[in-house]
N, C-alpha and C positions, 0 to 999 in steps of 0.2 A: 509873254516871255517870261524865260525860266529864272529863277533865284536860286543860289544852293546857299545851304547854312556855313556854320564854322566848319562840322566836321564833312562837307562836303555834299551831304543830302541837297536833295532836291524839294525846296519845300511845298511843293506844289502836292507830295506825297508827304509831310508828314503829321502825325499827331502827337500832339503837347499836352493836352489830357484826356489820357485813357484809362478805361474803365474795360471789364470785360465784358462784353453784353451783354450776355446771361444774371447779371446783379440788380441786370434793372429790369431782366425779366424776374426774376424773382421776389424785389423789392416790389414790384407791382400787384403781385399775388398769381402770376401765371401760371409757374411751373406746375400744380398740383393737374392743371386742366391737358399738359402736356403729356405729362404722366400717364392721367388717363386714355388720351386718344394714341400713346406708347402700347394700352395694355390690349387697345382695342384691334390695336397692326396686327399686333402678334394671334391673338385670338384666330383670326381671318387669313395668313401671311400677305401681305401684299409690301411685306420690308422693300423688293430691290424687284426688277424688272422682270424675275423668274415667272410673278404671281403665283406660287404653289397653292394658296389657300389652305394650307394645313395649320391647325391649333395646338400652335409650339408654346404656350401656356401649359398643357400638357403632355410636352415630350414628342409632339410630334414634329417628325423632321423631313425638307424638301430636301431641294438641290444643296443647300448649304451642309447640312448633317449638324446642323446647331439646334434646342428644341431650344428649351423656357430661362438656359442663360448660357454666356459666352466661356468658350475657352481663350484662355488668354494665356498664349505662349510664353509672354515675357514680358519685363516692364523694365528699363534703367534710361539712365541719362545719355541719349546716344551724340555722340561727336563727329556724324558723317550724311547729317541733311546737309539744309543748303545754309550758308552763311549768316542770314535773315536767321535763322532758324535755329541754329548751335549756338552763337555767340560763343562765349566763354566759359557756361556750364552746361550746355547740351540740353537736346530738348527732350523733354521728358514722356518717350515715346512708348506708348503701348501697344505693344504685337498681340491683335486676336488671330488667332486660325479658325482654320476652315475658311471655304470667297463662294461667293456668286456666280465668277468665273473661272473655266479651265485651262488658263494659257498651259499652251503646248512647252511653253518657251521659260517656262517658270521661274525665279533665283530662287523661290523660297517654298517651293513642291512643299519641305517636307514639315510644314506650315502650313497648307495651306489645304493640301492633297490630303490630309491625314489630323485624325488628333493629337493635337503639341499640347503641352503644358495642364492647366486646371482649369475648373469650372468654378466661376466665380460668382455671386451674386452682386447685386449692386453696392451694398455696403461694401464688397472687399474692393471693389473694383472703383471704390469711392476713395478708400485704404489706402490705395496704390497710386492715386492722386495726388491724395495731399502726402504722402511720402516724398513722390520729386517735386512736389513742390518744396516742400523742408530742404530736401539734397538740393536745394539752387536753380533745379532746371527751371526755364525762361519760357517753355510753354508747357500743355500737354495735348501730345499728339496720338489723336487714335488710326492708326494702320491696321488697312482693312475691316472700314466701319461698313457697310453697303450693307453686311445679310445681320448687326445687329443694331442696327439706330436704335431701336425704341430701346433697347436695354441698357444704351448708352445715356438717354434721356432719364431713365434712371437714376444714374451712376453720379447725373450730373446735380441733380435733384437730390440726391443726398449729400452731396460735396458743397455745395454751395452754403448752405447754411452754417457748416464746420470750417468753413473759412475760406475754401476756394478762390481762389484770386491771380490768377494763371490764364491768357489766349489760350482758348482752345483749337486746336488744330483738327479740322477735320480733311484724313489724306486717303484719298479715295483713288478708286480706277477711273470712278464715273457713270458706272455700270449703276447708277443710283435710284430708287423713284421718285418721284415727285410726293408721295404722300411724305416719308423721310422725308427729304428737305426741309418740305413745308414745318415740321418738328422740330429743325436742327436753327431754323427763323428764328433768333433772339439766344442761341445760346454758345454758337459758333462763331467767332471771333474770323481765322479763317481757314476758307477751304485750299486745299490743294491738289486737283484733280490731274490724273494722267488720261492724257486723250492719247489713246493707244494708235487707229485707225480713222480712214477716211470711208474708204467701200464696203460693206457689205460684208462682203466674198470674204476676205484677207481677215475678218471681225470671225466669220462661223471656222472660215480653217483651224484660226491661231490661238481664237479664243472660246471658241463653241457659243457664241454669241451673235447672231447675224442683224440682231438689233440693233447691238452697242455703238455704232456710227451715233441716230439715231437719239438716243438714247442718254449718250453724253453733251450731245449738244443742246439739252435741254437740260439738263442738268448743270452745267456753266452754265447755262445763260441765265440760269433761275439761283443758281450760287452769286453772280458775279448782281445780282438784283438784292440780294439781300446784303453784301457788306464792299462791295464795288473793289475797286482797282484797289493793288495793295498798297500798303500805305506803312509806313515804322515811327517809331519812337525816334529822337537825338542823338539815343545808342548805338542805331545801327539795327535793330531787334524788328522785327515783325510784326508788326502788331492789329491790323486788319487788312481782309480785303482774299485777292483771288489770286495763289500761283499755280499757274500750268505749269505741271511737266508732260514734255515730249522723249519717248526713249526711240529715236536712232535706230531703226531693224534694216539689215542690207538691202537692198533692192528696193525699198521703198519710201525713197526720199520723195518722189511723186505726191505722196498720202503727208507727207506731212506738209510740202508746200501748200495743199489744200488748205490742212487745219490751220495755218498759219496763217494763211487769207480769210476763213472764217473769223479768227480771234477778232484782227484788227476789225473787218467791216461790220462783225455783227455783234462782239463783248463789247472791245474798247480796243482803239491804237494804242494807249496806255498799259495794253496787259502783260505782265513780270511773266515769261516764258524762261524754264528751265530747259536749254534741250543736249539732254542727255546721250553720254556716250556708253555708258557702262553696256550695253547687250552683250550676251557672249550666250553659243548657244548649251539652253539645260533642260533638264528634264526629260521629256519627250523628244527633243531634236535630234542633237550628236546620234548620227549615226541610222538616221530613219530617212530612207531614198521619197516619203510624201515629203517632207519638209525640209529638202536638199536646198532650197535656195532659201532660207535663213539658216542654216544651218553654216554657220560664219560670224565674226565679229565685223561692223560695219566699217569699209578704210577711211581715211584719213578724205579722200575725193568726197564720199557721201559726208562724212562729218561736216564737210566745208562747206558743201553744198546743200545742206539745211541749216545754218547758218544763214546764208546767200538768200535761199528762201524768203526767211523770215524777214530780213531787210528788207527785200525786193516787194513783201508785202504791207510794208510798214510798221511793223514792231521795232520798238527798241528797246526796250527791257528786256534784255538778255542776261541771260547767266552764262557769263563764257564759259564756264570752266568745262572742261572735255573728262 
């Protein structure tokens, strides 16, 4: 039986006594071991499924064009994220440049496909995190972290003893290596993966990664194992769990339905899902004959079909904003 709090929130998904998970990891003395494992991962890079095997500690670079330190494109209070993340003071987003996917429709291609911002070390990234906390942000939101997961571990290890106490959001395409997610176990409170495509051929065409669907399924299952379904404080802000995003693509609603069925049956029927209608032709798509099938926005019927397929799959915790 479902019971609700005075604020209208489902009591089953509330957390009353919240402490960021990394505080316990730090208190137990396990952060140093995570940093050592992160450095090992960089020395023979397997930080993402590309498995480039380059030594990034000496600035060798693979697919992501990122060496020893990440490029940070921006860090600010983001008021455009999901309501449960942005709240009233914003989500403290740190956007990393470059990416391990090659999405032909990328809306942030000026960041993901080129060097943007500044190269920052662990102490500088930790300073950003602490400043966002001082600015009143509700969480620290790492955007496009897949290729810099080891460096994020280093930055967290610096920031926690200096007083970082906000939930950490790992905002990812879900093209993550299991080794990197193991590093994040005990550090991340909220995973926010996108699940883009169900079929490998679509993944090959549109993100240059045929193995994306299987990697995303494995990653999201591991994220759920670590933090469970999305739960909130009594103020309505997310505190811990998995929030899955799916961007509805023109002509690909059947793949959305397959993703929703998998989330219900394999992850949890209580999975929180944001079905997004923000797709627009960008980057390499506009005017390109080879991408003519996605050179338009999804129409109202496709958006309605996506929501209907999610409900038909048995999912009910849906973000209804279009």
